[in-house]
N, C-alpha and C positions, 0 to 999 in steps of 0.2 A: 715109371711110366704113369701118366695121368689117366684117370678113368674117363669114360665118355661124359659122365656127368660133370666132372671138373672141367673138362674141355669146353662143354656147352656153357657152363657158368662163366668161364673165362671169356668166351666169345660174346656172351650177353653183356658182361661188364665192359668189355671193349666197345661194343656198339653203343651202350648207354653213355660211356665217356665221350665217344665221338658225337653222339646226338647232343649231349649237354654242351660240348665245346662248340658245335655248330649253332646251337641256340644262343649261347653267349656271344658268339661272333655276330649273329644276326642282330641281336639287341645292341651290341656295340656299334655296328654299322648304322643302325637306325638312329642312334643318338648322335653319331658323327654327322650324318646327313641332316638331322634337325638343326645342329649347331650352325650349319651353313645357311639356314633359312632366314628370311627377313619377315617379321610379322608387322601387319598393319591392323591395329586394334580399333574396333568400333563398339562402343559400350552403351547399352541402355541403362542409365543410372537407376531408375526405379526398380526395374526387374532384378538387377544384380544386388542392389542394396537390400531390397526386401528378401531376396533369396538368402542373403547373408544372415538375416534375422530368423530364418526358419529353423526350428529345432527338428530333430529326427521324428518327433511326435506329430509334426505338422503345425504346431503352434508357433507364434512369433514371439521372440524376445526383443522388445522394443529398446532395451538398454544396449543391445549390441550395435556396433558400427563397423562398417567395412573398413578393413585396413587396406587402403588403396595401394600403398607401396608393395605390400605382400601379395595382394591380388595381381598386380602387374607382373611381379616376379614369377608367380605361379603360371600365369597365362603365357608369358614370354618363354619360360623354361630354358633360359640360357641363350635364346636366339636374339639377334639384333632387332631392335624396334625402329621402324621407319616413321610411323605416325601413330598417334594415339588421339582418339576423338571420343568424347562422352557427350551424350545428349539426354536432356531431361526437361522437366517442367519447372517453372519457378515456384518452389514451395515457400510460403510466407515465413515459416518459423525456422527452416533449416537451410537458409541460403549459404551458410558457411561451408556446406558440402562442396560447393563449386570452387571455393578457394583451395580445398584439399585436393581436388582433382587437378586444378591448375598447378599447384605446387609439385605434383607428381608427373608433370610433363604432358598433361592432356589438353587438347583444344576443347574448350567448353562451349556447348551450344544449348541455349535454354529457350524453350517455348513457353508462352503463357498458357495457363490452364483455362478451360472453358468457363466463361462467366456464369453460364446457366447452372452447371452442376459441379463445378470445381474439379472436373476430371481432366486428365492429360489429353492433349490434342496435338496432332501433327508430329509427335516425337518419333514414332516408328518411320513415318514417311521421310522425315528430315534425315534420320540416320541412314536409311536406305539410299536416299539421294546423294548424301555426302560420300558414302562408301562407293557407290557406283561411279560417281564422277572421279573419285580418287583412283580407283582401279583403271578406269578408262584413260586417265592422264598418265599413269605410270606405264601402262601397256603390259604386254605379256612376254617381253623379251627375256625376263629372268624367271626360270622355272622354279626358283627357290622362294618366290614371293608367296606369302600365306596371308589371306584375309581372315582375321579372327573376329567373329561376330559374337558379342557377349550380350545375351538377351534372356528373356524368360518366356517368350511367347512365340508361337508360330502361326498366329492368326492371319487370315487373308484380308483383313480390313474391308470386308464387304466387296471383295473383288467380283465383278460381274463375270458370269460364265463366258468362256472364250476370250477373255482378256488377260493381260499381264499387269497386275497392279504393283504398286510400290510397297511390297512387304518382304519380310525376311526370307520366306521360302523362295520367292522369285529371285531375290538378290543372290542367294546361295547357288541356285541353278545357273543364273546368268554368268556369275563370276567363274564358276567351274567350267562353263562352256568357253570362257575366254582364256582358259589355260592356267588359271590360278589354282593353288591348293586352297581349300576353305576349311576352317575349324570353327565349330559352333560351341560356345559354352552357354549352357542354359541353367535355369534356376535349380533343377535337380542336381546338376554337377556341383553347383555352389553349396547346395544344402548338405551334400556329403562332406564338404570341406569346411563347413562353417566354423569348426573349432580353430582351424588354421587362419582363416581370413577375418573372423569377427573380433579383432582386437581393437581396443579403444583407440581412435585416431588422435 
C-alpha cells in the first residue's frame, strides 16, 4: 500500500503531466492557427535596416546588411504572404538595396530626401497610406488576415490634438478596428535578432 506522501507525489506528477500536455497542445494549436494566416507586410526600410546594424551595446556595425530573404522568412513564420511592400528614401550611395528588396518579392516605393537637410520625408505617411488602402481594398471577410508593420518608430508626426494623422499608431488602431490582426515588428525586436538577420546580402 502506498503512503500518503507517495500518493500525493503521484497526483502531483499526474497534474504536471496533464498541465504540460495541455500547454503543448495550446502551443501546437497556436502554430496550426498561425499557419492558416495570411500576412500582408509593410516595411520601413531605414528603420529595419538600421535596426539590423544595432549591436546589443547600442552601437551600429555599418558593415552589417539586412538579409532580406531571412528577414521575410522570420516575419512570415511559415504563413502565406499576400503582399510585401517596402518604403524608404532615395539614398545616393546604396540604391542597390532596392534591387535586393525587389528580388525578394517586395513592391518598392521610394521617396526623395529633403533637399534642405537630406532627411527622409513622407516615408511613414506613404507606408501608412499604402497599408490602409490595401487593407480597405482586401476587406475584413477573412479573419486570418494579418497586417505586419515593420518599423522602428511610433512617432505621431506632429499630429494635432483631436485629429487622426497618418502615422503607425493610428494605422494599427484603425486596422484592428476593421477586424484584422496586426503584428508590429520594431527596431528593438530586430536588435535582438541581429545575428540571425544581419548576414551579408
